[in-house]
MARDOTI-236281 format. One line per 2 residues: number of its first residue (from 1); their letters; for each residue x, z, y of C-alpha. Coordinates in Angstrom, 3 decimals. Each point is the difference from the previous one (the first is absolute). Layout:
REM residues N
NUM = a = X:Z:Y; ...
This chain:
REM residues 647
1 = mr = 9.210:116.715:-160.202; -1.801:-0.423:-3.299
3 = gp = -2.208:2.744:-1.288; -3.546:1.121:-0.741
5 = fv = -2.779:-1.550:2.069; -2.243:2.792:1.282
7 = rl = -3.716:-0.706:0.305; -2.146:2.510:1.902
9 = ep = -3.743:0.486:-0.178; -1.962:0.426:3.251
11 = hv = -0.683:3.496:1.328; -3.188:1.540:-1.349
13 = ds = -1.532:-0.286:3.491; 1.426:-3.430:0.727
15 = cg = -2.499:-2.326:1.665; -0.535:-3.540:-1.154
17 = dv = -1.672:-1.252:3.154; -1.083:0.953:3.520
19 = re = -3.351:1.388:-1.099; 1.678:2.524:-2.318
21 = le = 2.415:0.910:2.783; -2.890:0.641:2.399
23 = el = -1.561:2.325:-2.588; 3.294:1.857:-0.488
25 = va = 0.511:0.456:3.743; -3.562:1.288:0.410
27 = rl = 0.556:2.518:-2.801; 3.326:1.180:1.416
29 = rt = -1.503:0.513:3.448; -2.825:2.033:-1.499
31 = ed = 2.390:2.173:-2.018; 2.341:0.698:2.910
33 = pq = -1.009:-1.363:3.422; 3.274:1.231:1.558
35 = rl = 2.342:-1.842:-2.332; 1.717:-3.017:1.542
37 = la = -0.401:-3.283:-1.841; 2.802:-2.546:0.228
39 = ad = 0.930:-3.611:-0.642; 3.569:-0.799:-1.040
41 = lf = 1.037:-3.531:0.960; 3.113:-1.429:-1.688
43 = sg = -0.497:2.926:-2.355; 2.499:-1.012:-2.669
45 = ag = 0.146:2.480:-2.857; -1.663:2.635:2.178
47 = gl = 2.785:2.251:1.283; -1.696:0.506:3.356
49 = sl = -3.434:0.226:-1.655; 1.235:2.727:-2.309
51 = gl = 1.535:1.973:2.846; -3.177:-0.202:2.066
53 = eq = -2.093:1.208:-2.936; 2.409:2.890:-0.550
55 = ag = -0.673:0.853:3.671; -3.767:0.086:-0.604
57 = lr = -1.076:-3.500:1.036; -1.661:-2.460:-2.374
59 = vv = 1.220:-3.574:-0.205; -2.964:-2.161:-0.960
61 = lg = 1.372:-3.469:0.780; 3.368:-1.492:-0.902
63 = vd = 1.176:-3.515:0.819; 3.172:-1.726:-1.142
65 = hd = 1.107:-3.465:-1.102; 1.957:0.957:-3.104
67 = pe = -1.840:-0.024:-3.327; 2.100:2.717:-1.656
69 = at = -0.161:2.247:3.080; -3.775:-0.358:0.303
71 = et = -0.371:0.792:-3.706; 2.071:3.156:0.530
73 = hr = -2.037:1.005:3.056; -3.321:-0.727:-1.719
75 = hh = 1.025:2.238:-2.912; 0.863:3.042:2.105
77 = fa = -2.630:-0.093:2.748; -3.768:-0.063:0.176
79 = gl = -1.719:-2.595:2.129; 0.720:-3.683:0.399
81 = tv = 3.476:-1.505:-0.350; 0.251:-3.735:0.655
83 = dd = 2.724:-2.616:-0.245; -0.418:-1.807:3.328
85 = dl = 2.422:-1.911:2.193; -0.359:1.464:3.486
87 = ad = 1.879:-2.948:1.484; -3.337:-1.794:-0.466
89 = qs = -2.322:0.462:2.992; -3.125:-0.091:-2.160
91 = kv = 1.315:2.939:-2.042; 0.866:1.868:3.189
93 = de = -3.580:-0.413:1.220; -1.405:1.002:-3.384
95 = ia = 2.056:3.190:-0.333; -0.560:0.967:3.636
97 = gl = -3.752:-0.467:-0.404; -0.006:2.147:-3.128
99 = ir = 1.927:2.837:1.679; -2.331:-0.162:3.002
101 = sl = -3.170:-0.003:-2.108; 1.212:2.970:-2.039
103 = rl = 1.062:1.836:3.193; 3.323:0.997:-1.554
105 = dv = 1.891:2.541:2.082; 3.596:-1.036:-0.573
107 = vv = 1.865:-3.276:-0.474; 3.590:0.193:-1.241
109 = gg = 2.544:-2.487:-1.189; 3.518:-1.321:-0.052
111 = pp = -0.241:-3.736:0.699; 3.085:-1.907:-1.138
113 = cq = 1.995:-0.996:3.053; 2.392:-2.862:-0.597
115 = pf = 2.850:-0.866:2.383; -1.191:-2.247:2.800
117 = sr = 1.709:-3.174:1.100; 0.433:-0.718:3.687
119 = ag = -2.745:-2.619:-0.233; -2.299:2.450:-1.768
121 = rs = 0.444:2.624:2.713; -0.682:-2.653:2.622
123 = ki = -3.346:-0.866:-1.584; -0.982:3.660:-0.228
125 = rh = 0.840:0.589:3.669; -2.027:-3.046:1.009
127 = rv = -3.104:1.127:-1.902; 0.217:3.580:1.225
129 = rl = 0.607:-0.892:3.647; -2.903:-2.400:0.206
131 = gl = -2.347:2.132:-2.082; -0.791:-2.990:-2.167
133 = ae = -2.635:0.367:-2.702; 1.545:-0.504:-3.394
135 = ph = -1.117:-3.161:-1.835; -1.629:0.836:-3.297
137 = dr = 2.210:-2.307:-2.004; 3.296:1.417:1.257
139 = rr = 2.218:1.903:-2.407; 0.503:3.321:1.729
141 = dl = 3.042:2.154:0.187; -1.166:3.020:-1.955
143 = we = 0.492:2.575:2.751; -2.384:-2.118:2.084
145 = sf = -2.489:0.064:-2.863; 0.215:3.792:-0.063
147 = la = -0.736:0.174:3.726; -2.827:-2.538:-0.316
149 = iv = -1.694:2.173:-2.619; 0.410:3.083:2.194
151 = rq = -1.420:-1.928:2.953; -3.099:-1.099:-1.923
153 = ag = -0.573:3.158:-2.069; 0.680:2.612:2.697
155 = pg = 1.016:2.983:-2.193; 0.597:3.381:1.584
157 = cv = 3.585:0.262:-1.254; 2.745:-2.497:-0.836
159 = lm = 3.322:0.512:-1.761; 2.541:-2.802:-0.309
161 = en = 3.244:0.449:-1.934; 2.884:-2.447:-0.058
163 = vp = 3.750:-0.463:-0.072; 1.888:1.025:3.168
165 = dm = 1.143:-3.586:0.509; -3.566:-0.872:0.973
167 = al = 0.633:1.859:3.254; 3.731:-0.161:0.545
169 = dr = 0.654:-3.684:0.493; 1.383:-1.249:3.305
171 = em = -3.389:-0.411:1.687; -2.119:2.550:-1.886
173 = fi = -2.798:-2.442:0.773; -2.076:0.615:-3.121
175 = fr = 0.160:3.783:0.403; -0.862:-0.186:3.696
177 = ti = -2.873:-2.395:-0.713; -1.432:2.295:-2.695
179 = vh = 0.065:3.017:2.326; -1.452:-2.037:2.878
181 = tl = -2.810:-1.378:-2.164; -0.972:3.385:-1.437
183 = ee = -0.076:1.560:3.455; -2.167:-2.827:1.300
185 = lg = -2.407:0.764:-2.853; -0.346:3.581:1.232
187 = yt = 2.467:1.818:-2.247; 2.649:2.518:0.933
189 = ve = 3.169:-1.114:-1.750; 2.961:1.948:-1.338
191 = ar = 3.042:-1.609:-1.619; 3.109:1.394:-1.636
193 = lv = 2.850:-0.867:-2.297; -0.465:2.529:-2.776
195 = et = 2.711:1.110:-2.412; -2.010:0.551:-3.191
197 = sr = 2.454:2.541:-1.430; -1.378:2.443:2.578
199 = yg = -3.257:-0.059:-1.967; 1.523:0.687:-3.395
201 = vp = 0.732:-3.597:-1.013; 3.332:0.030:-1.898
203 = qs = 1.496:-3.104:1.594; 1.384:-1.271:3.277
205 = rq = -2.959:-2.034:1.141; -0.901:-0.537:3.634
207 = rl = -3.416:-1.453:0.812; -1.835:-1.057:3.130
209 = vi = -3.384:1.719:0.291; -2.581:-0.973:2.605
211 = aa = -2.986:2.344:0.217; -3.045:-0.749:2.132
213 = mr = -3.142:2.051:0.595; -3.066:-0.551:2.138
215 = ap = 0.504:1.554:3.417; -0.026:2.820:0.909
217 = mr = 1.307:1.021:-3.434; 3.765:-0.340:-0.437
219 = fr = 2.072:0.040:-3.165; 2.209:3.065:-0.412
221 = wp = 3.045:-0.545:-2.153; 0.460:2.122:-3.129
223 = dd = 2.644:2.697:-0.034; 3.199:-0.297:-1.983
225 = tg = -0.385:1.595:-3.454; 3.408:1.646:0.301
227 = rr = 0.821:-0.888:-3.620; 2.523:-2.656:-1.005
229 = vt = -0.534:-1.397:-3.492; 3.112:-1.433:-1.656
231 = vw = 0.202:-2.626:-2.727; 0.554:2.601:-2.698
233 = na = -2.796:2.204:1.362; -2.227:-3.022:-0.529
235 = ig = 1.058:-1.459:-3.367; 2.211:2.579:-1.719
237 = dl = -2.743:1.093:-2.394; -0.518:-3.473:-1.478
239 = pe = 1.520:-0.575:-3.472; 3.221:-1.940:-0.482
241 = vd = -0.468:-3.605:-1.097; 2.393:-2.847:-0.685
243 = gg = -0.147:-3.185:2.012; -2.419:-2.405:-1.655
245 = wr = -1.673:2.662:-2.177; -3.692:-0.611:-0.764
247 = pa = -2.406:2.471:-1.594; -2.078:-0.973:-2.998
249 = gg = -3.527:-1.034:0.847; 0.687:-2.430:2.836
251 = aa = -1.913:0.789:3.188; -1.527:3.049:-1.682
253 = gw = 3.405:1.323:-0.974; 1.495:3.093:1.562
255 = se = 3.059:2.240:0.127; -0.120:3.651:-0.978
257 = ys = -0.133:2.328:2.974; 1.188:3.599:-0.512
259 = pv = 2.035:1.138:2.994; 1.930:3.260:-0.082
261 = hq = -1.138:0.764:3.540; -1.670:-1.862:2.881
263 = tt = 0.474:-0.102:3.743; -3.016:0.303:2.272
265 = fq = 0.109:-3.753:0.568; 0.084:-0.709:-3.736
267 = rd = -2.987:2.285:-0.622; -1.862:-1.833:2.745
269 = mr = 0.779:-3.320:-1.651; -1.549:1.222:-3.274
271 = tg = -3.231:1.025:1.734; -2.759:-2.288:-1.200
273 = vp = 1.544:-0.684:-3.407; -2.730:0.676:-2.616
275 = aa = 0.603:3.095:-2.122; 0.117:-2.136:-3.143
277 = ea = 2.930:-1.931:1.489; 1.962:2.967:1.350
279 = gr = 2.883:-0.754:-2.379; 0.176:-3.686:0.897
281 = vy = 1.480:-2.095:2.775; -0.981:-3.644:0.279
283 = dh = 1.921:-2.969:1.426; 3.365:1.694:-0.444
285 = it = 1.686:-3.314:-0.742; 2.723:-1.994:1.693
287 = rp = 2.136:-3.088:-0.338; 2.586:-0.489:-2.723
289 = vr = 3.589:0.502:1.173; 2.606:-2.726:-0.509
291 = pd = 3.270:1.220:-1.556; 2.003:-0.876:3.134
293 = dl = -2.589:1.742:2.216; 0.141:3.051:-2.254
295 = qa = 3.740:0.143:0.503; -0.450:-0.318:3.778
297 = fe = -2.742:2.646:0.134; 2.161:2.517:-1.870
299 = lm = 2.759:-0.406:2.585; -2.311:0.806:2.894
301 = de = -1.177:3.084:1.821; -2.245:0.088:3.074
303 = rt = 2.955:-0.733:2.313; 1.260:-3.073:-1.860
305 = ly = -0.451:-3.394:1.600; -0.184:-3.166:-2.041
307 = sd = 3.191:-1.113:1.727; 1.746:3.111:-1.388
309 = lp = -0.502:-1.088:-3.616; 2.774:-1.659:-2.036
311 = dn = -0.099:-3.782:0.122; -0.554:-0.309:-3.751
313 = vk = -3.505:1.541:0.243; -1.172:-1.880:3.089
315 = ry = -2.456:-2.863:-0.320; -0.491:-0.606:3.725
317 = rd = 2.194:-0.521:3.045; 0.833:3.412:1.396
319 = di = 0.531:-1.279:3.555; -3.692:-0.919:0.133
321 = fd = -1.495:2.518:-2.435; 1.966:3.157:0.803
323 = dk = -3.125:2.075:-0.760; -1.424:-2.141:-2.792
325 = yk = 0.015:3.039:-2.303; -1.023:3.456:1.197
327 = rl = -0.136:3.141:-2.102; -2.450:2.443:1.520
329 = ge = 1.269:3.457:0.873; -1.973:2.683:-1.799
331 = nd = 0.305:2.459:2.897; -0.862:-2.542:2.649
333 = ls = -2.914:-2.195:0.946; -0.504:-3.293:-1.785
335 = rt = 0.623:-3.192:1.897; -3.247:-1.702:1.028
337 = it = -2.034:-1.262:-2.948; -0.979:-3.583:0.876
339 = ah = -1.666:-2.873:-1.825; 3.503:-1.335:-0.714
341 = ia = 0.130:2.453:-2.899; -2.260:-2.470:-1.837
343 = kd = 2.863:-2.533:-0.010; 2.853:2.295:-0.983
345 = gy = 0.662:3.716:-0.076; 3.669:0.018:1.015
347 = wy = -0.748:1.859:3.235; -1.608:2.770:-2.033
349 = ih = 2.347:1.194:-2.741; -1.040:3.305:-1.561
351 = pr = 2.054:2.937:1.347; 1.093:1.170:-3.483
353 = qs = -0.826:-2.738:-2.493; 1.668:-3.433:-0.022
355 = rt = -3.125:-2.072:0.559; -2.349:-0.976:2.796
357 = lt = -3.162:1.930:0.824; -3.078:-0.073:-2.179
359 = ir = -3.422:-0.930:1.320; -1.036:3.650:-0.094
361 = ea = 3.120:1.155:1.861; -0.559:-2.602:2.727
363 = ar = -3.633:1.112:0.252; 1.106:3.635:0.312
365 = lq = 2.379:-0.882:2.856; -2.976:-1.650:1.730
367 = tf = -2.020:3.197:-0.750; -2.492:-1.647:-2.351
369 = pd = -1.192:2.702:-2.450; 0.577:-0.578:-3.706
371 = hv = -3.640:-0.750:-0.756; 0.180:-3.154:2.138
373 = rf = 0.705:-3.142:-2.017; 0.646:-3.533:1.206
375 = ag = -1.622:-3.170:-1.308; 1.992:-2.942:-1.285
377 = pp = 3.509:-0.393:-1.388; 2.873:2.300:1.005
379 = sa = 1.122:-2.325:2.814; -3.506:0.182:1.516
381 = af = 0.052:3.804:-0.271; 3.340:0.172:1.825
383 = rq = -1.271:-2.387:2.689; -3.140:2.059:0.570
385 = ig = 2.035:3.207:0.235; 2.497:-1.504:2.432
387 = na = -2.734:-1.414:2.247; -2.005:3.221:0.088
389 = vp = -0.437:2.597:2.715; 1.243:3.317:-1.452
391 = pr = -3.136:2.008:-0.817; 1.523:3.150:1.500
393 = lg = 0.363:-1.739:3.345; -3.620:-1.149:-0.273
395 = eh = -1.122:3.544:-0.809; 1.661:1.484:3.082
397 = lg = -1.321:-2.766:2.237; -3.485:0.492:-1.439
399 = qa = 0.108:3.746:0.580; 1.154:-0.587:3.581
401 = lv = -2.822:-2.472:0.541; -2.607:2.527:-1.172
403 = rs = 1.480:2.703:2.254; 0.086:-2.391:2.939
405 = mt = -3.752:-0.492:-0.254; -0.681:3.709:0.308
407 = vp = 2.736:1.345:2.300; -0.235:-1.099:3.648
409 = va = 3.184:-1.140:1.735; 0.820:-0.841:3.585
411 = sr = -0.573:-3.602:0.968; 2.964:-2.193:0.834
413 = pt = 0.202:-3.250:1.939; -0.090:-3.171:-2.050
415 = ti = 2.779:-2.546:-0.103; -2.283:-2.381:1.884
417 = el = -0.401:2.567:2.807; 3.725:0.763:0.240
419 = ag = 1.022:-3.651:-0.047; -2.651:-0.743:2.610
421 = rl = 1.436:2.621:2.356; 3.501:-1.382:-0.435
423 = ka = -1.108:-3.577:0.565; -1.962:0.938:3.118
425 = wf = 3.031:1.812:1.422; 2.301:-2.932:-0.733
427 = ds = -2.382:-2.540:1.505; -0.298:2.112:3.162
429 = qg = 3.748:0.097:0.654; 0.984:-3.617:0.449
431 = aa = 3.665:-1.010:-0.040; 0.736:1.908:3.224
433 = gl = -1.341:3.276:-1.377; 1.690:-0.078:-3.395
435 = pl = 3.234:1.961:-0.450; 1.232:-2.905:-2.143
437 = pw = -1.375:-3.001:1.925; 1.066:-2.485:-2.675
439 = la = -2.834:1.388:-2.135; -2.166:-2.259:2.170
441 = at = 2.401:-2.956:-0.338; -1.161:-3.563:-0.411
443 = tr = 2.900:-1.109:-2.229; 1.798:1.604:-2.916
445 = wq = 3.343:-0.673:1.669; -0.995:2.273:2.858
447 = vv = -0.664:2.785:-2.508; 3.386:-0.550:-1.641
449 = vg = 1.757:0.160:3.385; -1.892:3.120:1.060
451 = ei = 0.697:1.870:-3.221; 3.683:-0.846:-0.240
453 = lf = 0.954:0.110:3.658; -2.070:2.893:1.339
455 = gr = 0.199:2.551:-2.799; 0.464:3.509:1.516
457 = va = -0.046:-1.315:3.558; -1.830:2.209:2.522
459 = ad = -3.618:-0.968:0.627; 0.448:-0.572:3.740
461 = ri = 2.851:-2.451:-0.601; -2.041:-1.837:-2.667
463 = rl = -2.904:-0.302:2.460; 2.318:-1.347:2.683
465 = lw = 1.954:-2.503:-2.094; -2.465:-1.234:-2.613
467 = pl = -1.723:-2.601:2.239; 3.392:-1.693:0.384
469 = fa = 0.705:-0.200:-3.727; -3.593:-0.918:-0.822
471 = rw = 0.485:-3.293:1.842; 2.328:-1.206:-2.773
473 = qd = -2.800:-0.438:-2.469; 1.837:-1.825:-2.776
475 = pa = 3.516:-0.352:-1.389; 0.654:-3.291:1.786
477 = at = -0.896:1.459:3.403; 2.252:2.976:-0.670
479 = ie = 2.979:-2.215:-0.850; -0.627:-2.117:3.081
481 = ae = 0.126:3.161:2.141; 2.984:1.447:-1.879
483 = ad = 1.937:1.097:3.086; -2.987:1.731:1.599
485 = fl = -0.982:1.520:-3.352; 3.439:1.535:-0.481
487 = ra = 0.223:1.179:3.612; -3.397:1.699:-0.105
489 = sg = 0.835:1.609:-3.364; 3.107:1.470:1.598
491 = wi = -2.151:1.957:2.442; -1.089:2.189:-2.929
493 = gr = 3.332:-0.144:-1.832; -1.277:-2.244:-2.778
495 = eh = 2.384:-2.963:0.192; 0.875:0.259:-3.705
497 = ra = -3.656:-0.089:-1.039; -0.567:-2.904:2.358
499 = eq = 2.754:-1.925:-1.752; -1.655:0.736:-3.346
501 = ll = -3.302:-1.296:1.353; 1.660:-3.182:1.220
503 = da = 1.456:-0.445:-3.481; -3.501:0.419:-1.467
505 = ad = -1.436:-2.392:2.595; 2.561:-2.650:-0.916
507 = wl = -0.910:0.346:-3.681; -3.710:-0.218:0.768
509 = tk = 0.379:-3.195:2.002; 1.423:-1.512:-3.167
511 = np = -2.729:1.546:-2.153; -3.027:-0.310:2.294
513 = da = -2.624:1.023:-2.595; 1.727:3.159:-1.154
515 = ld = -1.465:2.401:2.581; -3.420:-1.445:0.719
517 = ap = -1.193:-0.719:-3.539; -3.140:1.951:-1.017
519 = dp = 2.185:2.317:-2.070; 3.623:-0.567:1.053
521 = tg = 2.663:-0.207:-2.641; 3.725:-0.583:0.178
523 = ki = 2.887:2.053:1.259; 0.024:-0.145:3.770
525 = ph = 3.354:1.358:1.208; -0.169:3.550:1.420
527 = vt = -3.813:0.198:-0.427; -0.951:2.769:-2.433
529 = as = -3.097:-0.061:-2.172; -1.628:2.769:2.059
531 = vl = 0.457:-1.946:3.247; -1.372:-3.118:-1.652
533 = dl = -3.030:1.929:-1.312; -0.772:1.296:3.494
535 = av = 0.277:-3.544:1.381; -2.437:-1.269:-2.650
537 = lt = -2.406:2.854:0.680; 0.147:-0.503:3.777
539 = vp = -0.305:-3.790:0.041; -1.976:-1.342:-2.961
541 = sv = 0.368:-3.655:-0.840; -2.509:-2.625:1.102
543 = di = -1.423:0.164:-3.524; -0.910:3.660:0.339
545 = da = -1.376:0.233:-3.526; 3.426:-0.956:-1.363
547 = sp = 1.831:2.412:2.294; 0.714:3.365:-1.653
549 = ep = -0.706:3.415:1.473; 3.008:2.012:-1.179
551 = vl = -0.391:3.773:0.033; 2.932:1.483:1.935
553 = vg = 1.287:3.480:-0.726; 2.938:0.128:2.413
555 = rg = 0.234:0.397:3.789; -1.406:3.526:-0.113
557 = vl = -3.299:-1.162:-1.490; 0.405:2.329:-2.996
559 = rl = 0.681:2.919:2.331; -3.262:-0.694:1.813
561 = aa = -1.953:-0.357:-3.262; 1.472:3.245:-1.355
563 = rh = -0.876:1.919:3.160; -3.502:-1.415:0.057
565 = dg = -0.704:0.929:-3.631; 1.951:3.251:-0.026
567 = sd = 2.220:-1.221:-2.840; 3.699:-0.624:-0.644
569 = vd = -0.136:-3.713:-0.801; 2.674:-0.657:2.613
571 = hr = 2.443:1.892:-2.237; -1.295:-0.369:-3.565
573 = nr = -1.296:-3.031:-1.894; 0.114:-2.114:3.122
575 = ms = -0.553:-3.274:-1.844; -2.985:1.240:-1.997
577 = dg = -1.947:2.886:1.568; 1.358:-1.016:3.401
579 = rl = -1.289:-3.538:-0.306; -3.430:1.278:-1.039
581 = av = -0.092:2.253:3.065; 0.835:-2.909:2.321
583 = ar = -2.538:-2.261:-1.713; -2.736:2.590:0.571
585 = li = 0.688:-0.193:3.750; 0.173:-3.754:0.470
587 = gg = -3.106:-0.910:-1.977; -1.153:-3.335:-1.296
589 = pg = -1.172:-3.345:1.335; -0.531:-0.361:3.721
591 = ta = 2.065:2.955:1.224; 3.149:0.253:-2.071
593 = re = 2.466:-2.016:2.093; -0.805:1.634:3.325
595 = ah = -0.363:3.468:-1.540; 3.348:-0.360:-1.717
597 = la = 1.709:-1.180:3.186; -1.581:2.967:1.771
599 = lv = 1.673:2.326:-2.513; 3.381:-1.597:0.704
601 = al = -0.527:0.374:3.754; -1.257:3.588:-0.210
603 = as = 2.820:1.059:-2.310; 2.575:-1.274:2.489
605 = sm = -1.572:1.580:3.052; -2.488:2.844:-0.506
607 = cr = 0.640:1.198:-3.557; 3.701:0.548:0.555
609 = pn = 2.168:2.220:-2.246; 0.171:2.620:2.746
611 = ap = -2.556:0.945:2.638; -2.744:-2.406:-1.103
613 = rc = -2.623:-0.813:2.634; -2.948:0.806:-2.228
615 = te = -2.655:0.213:2.699; 0.533:-3.661:0.929
617 = cp = -0.306:-1.292:-3.575; -3.258:-1.691:-1.076
619 = lt = 0.165:1.964:-3.271; 0.376:3.426:1.620
621 = tt = -3.442:1.272:-1.084; 0.666:-0.683:-3.684
623 = cq = 3.727:0.689:-0.181; 0.890:3.099:-2.040
625 = rs = 2.952:0.762:2.267; -1.761:-0.360:3.336
627 = tg = -3.053:1.988:-1.135; 2.209:2.796:-1.328
629 = ag = -1.115:-0.461:-3.609; 3.575:-0.162:-1.231
631 = tg = 0.247:-1.297:-3.521; -3.745:0.341:-0.490
633 = ae = -1.900:1.778:-2.726; -0.208:-3.121:-2.083
635 = ap = 3.334:-1.770:0.363; 0.418:-2.929:-2.388
637 = mt = 0.721:1.078:-3.552; 2.105:-2.988:-0.981
639 = ss = 3.261:-0.702:-1.711; 1.853:1.569:2.939
641 = st = -0.115:3.331:-1.782; 2.330:-1.326:-2.675
643 = gr = 2.842:0.199:2.490; 1.016:-3.624:-0.398
645 = tg = 0.735:-1.776:3.220; -1.194:-3.483:0.752
647 = a = 2.291:-2.997:0.322
């Protein structure tokens, strides 16, 4: 997108070097010794920094590796803003040393988290398990850099914000490792998937927030604002403009601003605009509109899919791009503003005008006030807006952080403690003591047989018959003993399942690597993905660093997690909030496999749907149900309140 190139001067209290920063910090501490001073890593344009300052903190250090974003941050915030690559170990050490020497109270950030290949996850697991020191020349994954800075600097409070996908992959390994590491460093850790619209952000935008505070302090989540801001509440006061319109004056140009009336949100967005500029709005520019796009836009309302449009106005395949164009609904939330808006604006068509959003409208939907400008060309402004943390989310998190430092709360067991209890219980049982003895199997085939053949069989019959079936350790042995296998299966009325297992065994003898690979792939007849995941979890491959640790949310595990936390994750948002709840029980490196298998065993025996045997459970002293705490005074405030059910 062509347009004016915005250049921004540094803040009046911007620091040019460390010495000036030290002087600024000393002055701020003298002026207000109680004010929290913060560093914002991966600060971008400063959405989180702005929110924290609105909450009363002062951000005195910003770090990012984007020249336009650092110019934007340096313009709006006092202190030192640097363009550093935190994948570089030397920069990690330098920034950590600076934060430590300045004794900054808070470290925040949203490290970019790219998708991880199987090989990449394997390397991470290997380093974490062995506690290897990181070589100084290694290019870090940026979430590791964030943790390394926290480890070296030792701030009192930590806030990490990221996309939900960082935590909701099959293994949740990165999320579990972050929580484990922070707890080992002496922090109490809270984590939630937060729907930002609950804090007055006018878009559907879910974020993962991890908050850590030095024990015994514990982060208390902010309350819902109770106000839902729609698209038109947010941008309806901005003047109409045509696609491609540019004001005279280039970057200094502006549109006239004289609204008939303003919503509360719109008045808030004008706070901070200098009195001399009260009749102006800057950066209210957008892309030109092609004639065929204009025709398409005019045929659309907020319910129209791209595939609904007439063929003569389509430029893309509608079987692939059924939502290529999206007109925003004025009485609804916006779809999530992402950095993709820098490439095209088709996902963000104005609710009333036949054009895509302007820079200022996108900034409004991210809750950036109108006085905030963005360095660089329009595409850079859109990218910075899309990558930002909504300032309103940052403000509510900052306010909650300040309250958490002054209001005492009851202590809670750490993930490390809970996972340790589960592992100790599992290790004490042995195969003979487990209600599902194949959880102590030596081969994955044994797990497959146990799951498929013995589902819903009484525990005493499992205990009696399992030693017989356990002898057939692999598919070939099972086929060789076909007659005995079928006869024994008949004793529990499972001849049909036995025949299915023999079919799977025959297939596996022809595909010998399918089941025992580090991360099995392929369609094994009659073996579901959940059974395969349990087999992988129970019997890791010889190359344990290449063997995944899938997080299971079936087999009653969600019921147990919900009872323990006093939540409803077994009914709502099972694949998001539910997975987080399970991850907080199984922990990180060293305990996760056994703790997870303990959950499966406990869910099938003690934590039953009816008449649970709570007093025998290793988690009885912390379980909300068994202690009579019910749903608890501080049940998770997550996306479950939206009423949407998980997959």
